[in-house]
C-alpha positions, 0 to 999 in steps of 0.5 A: 565745431560743436559737441553736444554729446559731451553735455549728454554724456556728462549729464547722464553720469550726473556730473558737473563741468567742474568735475569733468574738468578736474578729471582732465586736469583743467579749469571748468571754464576751459572745459565749458568751451569744449561743450560749447564748441568755442574751442577744439578739444585736444586729442589727449582730452578727447581720448580721455573722455572717450575712455571715461565715458566708454564710448568712441572718439567718433561718437563724441565728435558725432560721426556715429553711434556709441 
């Protein structure tokens, strides 16, 4: 599954992949695979990202608006 909204949300905050990865406690290369859809996002990371960006999990998954 591809998560294009992750890129948009990150860029809206003017953050790098490395900064978001640090927030999650993971390597930047792992975070990159989330944005590109090469790896599914673990639930705990998905929830942390939704909380950090102030959006719903459904929004990140592309299911509905913010």
